[in-house]
C-alpha positions in Angstrom: 0.0 -0.1 0.0 1.4 3.5 -1.1 -1.1 5.7 0.4 -4.2 5.7 2.5 -6.7 8.5 3.2 -9.0 8.9 6.3 -12.7 8.7 6.8 -13.7 11.9 8.9 -14.5 11.1 12.5 -18.3 10.8 13.1 -19.3 11.3 9.6 -20.0 7.6 9.0 -20.4 6.4 12.4 -22.1 2.9 12.6 -21.2 1.9 8.9 -18.7 -0.1 7.1 -16.3 2.3 4.9 -13.1 1.7 3.2 -10.7 4.8 3.2 -9.3 5.8 -0.2 -6.3 3.5 -0.7 -3.6 3.5 -3.4 -1.6 0.3 -3.9 1.6 -0.1 -5.9 1.5 -2.0 -9.1 0.0 -5.3 -8.7 0.5 -8.4 -11.0 -2.2 -9.0 -13.5 -3.3 -12.1 -11.7 -3.6 -10.8 -8.3 -7.1 -10.6 -6.7 -7.1 -6.7 -6.6 -6.5 -6.7 -10.4 -8.9 -9.6 -11.3 -12.1 -8.7 -9.2 -14.1 -5.6 -8.7 -13.4 -3.8 -5.6 -16.3 -2.0 -4.1 -14.8 1.1 -2.6 -12.2 3.9 -3.4 -9.3 1.5 -4.0 -6.8 1.7 -6.9 -4.4 -1.2 -7.8 -2.4 0.3 -10.7 -1.0 -1.9 -13.6 1.3 -0.9 -16.2 1.1 -1.2 -20.0 3.7 -0.3 -22.7 1.5 -1.0 -25.8 -1.8 0.5 -26.4 -3.1 -3.0 -27.6 -2.1 -4.5 -24.2 -3.9 -1.8 -22.3 -7.1 -2.5 -24.1 -6.5 -6.4 -23.6 -6.2 -5.6 -20.0 -9.1 -3.2 -19.8 -11.2 -6.0 -21.5 -9.9 -9.0 -19.3 -12.6 -8.2 -16.5 -15.8 -10.4 -16.1 -17.9 -7.5 -14.6 -16.9 -4.9 -17.4 -16.9 -2.0 -14.8 -13.4 -1.2 -14.9 -12.2 2.5 -15.5 -8.6 3.7 -16.1 -6.5 6.5 -17.4 
């Protein structure tokens, strides 16, 4: 984990919340890269070719992936 934010005290009392979290680059077969995370979590991955990036974006079962 490279960075993690905070949930303000008292704002979400009684609920289950994930603080914004930035991970370092994860392997493409890692659970963070393969499964949808319901929270403000970013597990980046690197691509050197446009075709590779498109293949990576299309490799998810849920299709709810976004990237820059």
